[in-house]
N, C-alpha and C positions, 0 to 999 in steps of 0.2 A: 161509221160516224160515232158509234158508242165507244169504240176504242180511242178515237181521237179525243173525245170528251173526257174519258177516264184519264188519259195521259195528261191533258191540260189540267185537270183537277189535281192530279198528283203533283205536278210542277207548282201549281198555286199553293198547295199545302206546304211543300218544301220551302218555298220562298217566304211564306208566312212564318214558318218555324225559325228560319234564319233571322227574320226581322224581330221576332220575339226574343231570340237569344241575344241579339245586339242591344235590344232595349233593356235586358237584364244585366248588362255590363255595369260594373260599379268602378269608381275610381277611389283609391285609398292613397292618402299622402302619409309618408312616414320614412323611417330609416330602415335600410337593409342591415339586418343583424343576423345572428345565428341562433339556432334552437337551444343551444347550451346557455348562452348569456341572456338571450331575450331582450327585455327592455333595458337592462344594464348596458347593452351594447348599442344603444340608440344614439350614436354620435360618429362624427368623422374620425375622431381620435381613436376609435375602436376598430378601424378598418383592418389593421394588421392582425389583431386578435380574432376577428371574424374569419379572416382567411385561414388562420391556423386551425380554428375550430372546424371550419368547413373541410379542410384537408384531413382532419382527424375523424370525419364522418358526420359532423353536425349538419343539419339542414339550414339553408338560408330562409329567413322569415322577414316579414315586414312588421315593424313596430308602429302601429297606427297612432298618428298624432292626436286624434280626437280623444282617445281614452287609454292610450298606452297598451292596448290589447295586442296580442300576437296573432298575426294572420299567416298561417302556414301556406306555402306555395307548392302546388303539386307538380309544376314544370320548372324544376330548379335551374335549368339552362337559361331561362329568361332573365335571371338575376345575376348570372356569372359576369364578373367584372364590375359589379355595382356594390360590392361589399363596402359598408361604411358610407354609402351615398344617401343623400336625402332625395327621395323620388316620389313621383306620382305613378302608381301602377293601375292599369285598367284591365279588367277581366271579369270573368264569371265567378261569383262568390257562392259557395255552398257550405253552410255551417261556419266553421272557423278556417276554412281552406279556400284558396283562390287559384284559378287557372289564369295566369297572367298573359294577356294578349299584347300589352304595350307598356314600356317603361320609359318614363321621361324624367331626366335629372332636373332638380329644382335648385334654386338658390337656397343655401342654408339659412335658416332663421337665426338671427343674432343671439337670441336668448338660448336657443338649443346649442349653438356653437360654444357659448360660454359655459353652459351647463355641462356639455360633454367634456370639457377640459378638467372638470372637477370629479369626474367619475373614475 
């Protein structure tokens, strides 16, 4: 009986921790750019440059819409194919880095599209 109670307590703890992790998930809206260009690459018109920089070893990042800060992404494969896209990414944030669990493409804001053409 004590073993069963211990096992049930362990499972309850694991499920609680999974629930806490999901509750800590954050969503960030912004542009997929590269670590070399950062906020300067926050537009659809910068997609080709982002791909070139990525091929040369730069990391993909998210340029946060709120404050134009750079959010590093520790699982780069999550952003592959989204270079130059305006997205909402959801995942666990730790400091200035994020582990992306989900990427959703968004409609480009008109002001950002026009601004990107001038960069």
